[in-house]
C-alpha positions in Angstrom: -65.6 -10.6 10.6 -64.4 -12.9 13.3 -63.6 -12.2 17.0 -60.6 -14.0 18.5 -60.6 -14.3 22.3 -57.5 -15.8 23.8 -57.7 -16.1 27.5 -55.8 -18.0 30.1 -58.3 -20.8 30.3 -60.0 -20.8 26.9 -59.7 -19.9 23.3 -62.8 -18.9 21.3 -63.1 -17.7 17.7 -66.6 -16.5 16.9 -68.6 -14.5 14.4 -69.7 -11.0 15.1 -73.2 -12.2 15.9 -71.6 -14.4 18.7 -71.9 -17.7 16.8 -69.0 -19.9 17.9 -66.7 -21.1 15.1 -64.3 -23.0 17.3 -63.8 -23.2 21.1 -61.3 -24.9 23.4 -60.9 -24.9 27.1 -57.6 -25.3 29.0 -58.5 -28.8 30.2 -58.7 -30.0 26.5 -55.2 -28.9 25.5 -53.7 -30.2 28.9 -55.4 -33.6 28.5 -54.5 -33.9 24.8 -51.6 -31.7 23.7 -51.8 -33.0 20.2 -54.7 -30.5 19.6 -52.4 -27.5 20.1 -51.3 -27.4 16.4 -55.0 -27.4 15.4 -55.6 -24.5 17.8 -52.7 -22.6 16.4 -53.8 -23.3 12.8 -57.3 -22.0 13.6 -55.9 -18.8 15.1 -53.7 -18.4 12.0 -56.6 -18.9 9.7 -58.7 -16.4 11.6 -56.1 -13.9 10.8 -55.3 -14.9 7.2 -58.2 -16.9 5.7 -61.4 -16.5 7.6 -63.5 -18.0 4.8 -61.5 -21.2 5.0 -61.8 -21.5 8.8 -65.6 -21.0 8.5 -65.8 -23.6 5.7 -63.8 -26.1 7.7 -66.1 -25.7 10.7 -69.4 -25.3 8.9 -71.1 -28.2 10.7 -70.1 -26.9 14.1 -71.3 -23.4 13.2 -74.6 -24.7 11.9 -75.1 -26.7 15.1 -74.3 -23.6 17.2 -76.9 -21.6 15.2 -79.5 -24.3 15.8 -78.8 -24.3 19.6 -79.1 -20.5 19.6 -82.4 -20.7 17.8 -83.8 -23.2 20.2 -82.4 -21.8 23.5 -81.8 -18.2 22.7 
C-alpha cells in the first residue's frame, strides 16, 4: 500500500498513486535533529500500521491530492 524511499538526502513515504504521505529532506533533520524520532516513527508505522500513519497525516495527504489535481 505504501512506498518507502530512504535515500541519502531525503525520506519519502507515499501511496502507490504517488501521493506523498510524509517527506523530509536532509537539511530538515540536520537543522532540527529533534524531528528524527518522528521520522523513525513514521517509517515504523509504514511497516506496522499504515492506516494509522495515513490517518495521522490526512491533512497533508489531502493537500497533496489538491496540489496534484491543480498542477498535475
